[in-house]
C-alpha positions as CSV (number, residue, x, y, z in Angstrom):
1,M,9.2,-18.0,-15.8
2,Q,7.6,-19.0,-12.5
3,S,7.3,-16.4,-9.8
4,S,8.1,-18.9,-7.1
5,L,11.5,-18.8,-5.6
6,F,14.1,-21.5,-5.8
7,P,17.1,-20.5,-3.6
8,S,19.3,-23.3,-5.0
9,N,18.9,-22.1,-8.5
10,K,22.0,-20.1,-9.3
11,K,20.4,-18.3,-12.3
12,R,17.6,-17.2,-10.0
13,E,20.1,-15.9,-7.5
14,K,21.7,-13.7,-10.1
15,E,18.4,-12.3,-11.2
16,F,18.1,-10.5,-7.8
17,E,21.5,-8.8,-8.1
18,P,20.6,-5.8,-10.2
19,I,17.6,-4.7,-8.1
20,L,19.6,-5.2,-4.9
21,E,22.4,-3.1,-6.3
22,D,20.0,-0.3,-7.1
23,I,18.5,-0.5,-3.5
24,N,21.9,-0.5,-1.9
25,H,22.9,2.5,-3.9
26,L,19.9,4.4,-2.6
27,K,20.8,3.5,1.0
28,G,23.8,5.8,0.5
29,H,21.7,8.5,-1.2
30,P,20.0,11.5,0.5
31,I,16.6,9.9,-0.3
32,K,17.2,7.4,2.5
33,S,16.6,10.1,5.1
34,T,13.3,11.0,3.4
35,I,12.2,7.4,3.4
36,D,13.3,7.0,7.1
37,Q,11.2,10.1,8.0
38,R,8.2,8.9,6.1
39,M,8.3,5.6,8.0
40,K,8.4,7.5,11.3
41,E,5.3,9.5,10.1
42,F,3.5,6.2,9.4
43,E,4.2,4.9,12.9
44,S,2.9,8.1,14.4
45,V,-0.5,7.8,12.7
46,R,-1.2,4.6,14.6
47,S,-0.8,6.4,18.0
48,S,-2.7,9.5,16.8
49,G,-6.1,8.1,17.5
50,S,-9.1,6.7,15.6
51,E,-9.7,9.8,13.5
52,G,-6.1,9.7,12.1
53,I,-6.4,6.0,11.4
54,F,-9.8,6.3,9.7
55,S,-8.6,9.2,7.6
56,E,-5.8,7.0,6.3
57,L,-8.3,4.3,5.4
58,C,-10.2,6.9,3.4
59,F,-7.0,7.9,1.7
60,C,-6.6,4.3,0.6
61,F,-10.1,4.2,-0.7
62,M,-9.3,7.3,-2.8
63,T,-6.1,5.9,-4.3
64,A,-7.7,2.6,-5.6
65,N,-7.8,2.9,-9.4
66,F,-6.8,6.5,-9.1
67,S,-3.4,7.8,-8.0
68,A,-1.4,8.4,-4.8
69,T,-1.0,12.1,-5.6
70,G,-4.7,12.5,-6.3
71,G,-5.6,10.6,-3.1
72,M,-3.3,13.0,-1.1
73,K,-4.9,16.0,-2.7
74,I,-8.4,14.7,-1.8
75,Q,-7.5,13.7,1.7
76,N,-6.2,17.2,2.4
77,A,-9.2,18.9,0.8
78,I,-11.9,16.7,2.4
79,G,-10.5,16.7,5.9
80,D,-13.2,16.1,8.5
81,G,-15.7,15.6,5.7
82,F,-14.7,11.9,5.7
83,F,-16.3,11.7,9.1
84,N,-19.4,13.8,8.8
85,L,-20.5,14.4,5.1
86,N,-23.4,12.4,4.0
87,E,-22.9,10.2,0.9
88,G,-24.4,12.6,-1.6
89,D,-22.4,15.6,-0.4
90,L,-19.2,13.6,-0.2
91,A,-19.7,12.2,-3.7
92,K,-20.3,15.7,-5.0
93,K,-17.0,16.9,-3.3
94,L,-15.1,14.0,-4.8
95,A,-16.4,14.8,-8.3
96,E,-15.4,18.4,-7.9
97,L,-11.9,17.2,-6.9
98,G,-11.7,15.1,-10.0
99,H,-12.0,11.6,-8.7
100,R,-12.9,9.0,-11.3
101,F,-15.4,7.1,-9.2
102,P,-16.9,9.6,-6.8
103,N,-20.1,7.7,-6.1
104,A,-18.6,4.4,-5.3
105,R,-15.8,5.9,-3.1
106,A,-18.3,8.0,-1.2
107,R,-20.4,4.9,-0.6
108,Y,-17.4,3.0,0.7
109,V,-16.4,5.8,3.1
110,V,-19.8,6.2,4.5
111,E,-20.4,2.4,4.9
112,S,-17.0,2.0,6.6
113,R,-17.9,4.5,9.3
114,A,-20.1,1.8,10.9
115,K,-17.0,-0.5,11.0
116,K,-14.6,2.2,12.4
117,D,-14.8,1.1,16.1
118,E,-14.5,-2.5,15.3
119,L,-11.5,-1.8,13.0
120,I,-9.8,0.0,15.9
121,K,-10.5,-2.9,18.2
122,M,-9.0,-5.4,15.7
123,L,-5.9,-3.2,15.3
124,K,-5.4,-3.5,19.0
125,E,-6.2,-7.2,19.3
126,I,-4.6,-8.8,16.3
127,D,-0.8,-8.7,16.3
128,D,-0.2,-10.7,13.0
129,D,-0.1,-8.5,9.9
130,L,-1.3,-11.2,7.6
131,I,-4.3,-12.1,9.7
132,L,-5.1,-8.4,10.2
133,R,-5.0,-7.8,6.5
134,E,-7.3,-10.8,5.9
135,W,-9.8,-9.4,8.4
136,I,-9.8,-6.0,6.7
137,V,-10.4,-7.4,3.3
138,K,-13.3,-9.5,4.5
139,N,-14.9,-6.8,6.6
140,I,-14.3,-3.5,5.0
141,K,-16.2,-3.2,1.7
142,G,-14.1,-1.7,-1.1
143,V,-10.8,-2.8,0.3
144,G,-8.7,-5.5,-1.5
145,M,-5.3,-6.9,-0.8
146,K,-3.4,-3.9,-2.1
147,E,-5.6,-1.3,-0.3
148,A,-5.5,-3.2,3.0
149,S,-1.7,-3.5,2.7
150,H,-1.4,0.2,1.9
151,F,-3.6,1.2,4.8
152,L,-1.7,-0.9,7.3
153,R,1.7,0.3,6.0
154,N,0.5,3.9,6.3
155,I,-0.4,3.4,10.0
156,G,2.9,1.8,10.9
157,Y,2.7,-1.9,10.0
158,K,5.8,-3.0,8.1
159,N,5.5,-6.5,6.9
160,L,3.1,-6.4,3.9
161,A,3.7,-5.5,0.3
162,I,1.8,-2.9,-1.6
163,I,1.6,-4.3,-5.1
164,D,0.5,-1.7,-7.7
165,F,1.4,-1.4,-11.3
166,H,4.6,0.6,-10.6
167,I,6.0,-2.3,-8.5
168,I,4.8,-4.9,-11.0
169,D,6.5,-3.0,-13.9
170,L,9.7,-2.8,-11.9
171,L,9.7,-6.5,-11.1
172,V,8.9,-7.4,-14.7
173,K,11.8,-5.3,-16.0
174,H,14.1,-7.1,-13.7
175,N,12.8,-10.5,-14.9
176,L,11.7,-11.4,-11.4
177,I,8.0,-12.1,-12.4
178,E,6.1,-12.5,-15.5
179,E,3.7,-9.7,-16.4
180,P,0.3,-10.6,-15.0
181,K,-2.4,-11.3,-17.6
182,S,-4.8,-9.1,-15.7
183,K,-4.4,-5.7,-13.9
184,S,-6.7,-7.1,-11.2
185,L,-4.6,-9.6,-9.2
186,T,-6.2,-12.6,-7.6
187,P,-5.3,-13.2,-4.0
188,K,-3.2,-16.1,-5.1
189,K,-1.3,-14.1,-7.6
190,Y,-0.9,-11.2,-5.1
191,L,0.7,-13.6,-2.6
192,E,3.0,-15.0,-5.2
193,I,4.3,-11.6,-6.1
194,E,4.5,-10.7,-2.4
195,N,6.7,-13.7,-1.9
196,V,9.2,-12.3,-4.5
197,L,9.1,-9.0,-2.6
198,R,9.7,-10.8,0.7
199,E,12.8,-12.3,-0.8
200,I,14.1,-8.9,-1.9
201,S,13.2,-7.6,1.6
202,R,15.2,-10.4,3.2
203,R,18.2,-9.9,1.0
204,S,18.2,-6.1,1.3
205,G,17.6,-6.0,5.1
206,L,14.5,-3.8,4.6
207,H,11.0,-4.3,5.9
208,L,8.4,-4.7,3.1
209,G,6.8,-1.4,4.0
210,E,10.0,0.6,3.6
211,L,11.1,-1.5,0.6
212,D,8.0,-0.3,-1.2
213,L,9.2,3.3,-0.8
214,Y,12.6,2.4,-2.2
215,L,11.1,0.6,-5.2
216,W,8.6,3.3,-5.8
217,Y,11.4,5.8,-5.9
218,L,13.4,3.6,-8.3
219,E,10.4,3.5,-10.6
220,T,8.9,7.0,-10.3
221,G,11.6,9.2,-8.7
222,K,9.1,10.1,-6.0
223,V,8.5,9.2,-2.3
224,L,4.8,9.6,-1.5
225,K,2.8,7.4,0.8
């Protein structure tokens, strides 16, 4: 099955119906208020200043090849350490907190501090989500398409998809994509899957950022960030 969309294909149309039914059901579920509140929290981060924004970037460093719950735990425990701990001390802290890759993640955090002011400048100057994501991937070491999308969503940008294995598993179960041959998605494959999610977004009337929370809840029963 191709992951490209063909709107005139009636079979393809029907393949979207089950997942859209599940999403519409959740719109009448109490979880909707939790998702709405989480989206408001994301928007507030962007106006909170450079420290709040940088902390969210560090959170996304932590979740890569780890977990959202683990990343949240570390973000809360490290706090200002993301801004002032040297690489060795930060790596030691991350190891104590159980991160799988403490040395690499500490290096990415410390190296990204030098890019912090430029990142804030780009957030103010670039008003296209896709261009902004591309800049981040090219300029912030340790950040790929998923992490850049995650970071931007968590500071209030709504039009990018966060494609992790939970989302992939859900789309595969609904026969909307084939299971990727590799867990590491190429940019081309990422964009292909993102286009499928854009179609679900269009049909459901949800921004990609909030759609991610609905899909995550469908797959895990949780709303995190």
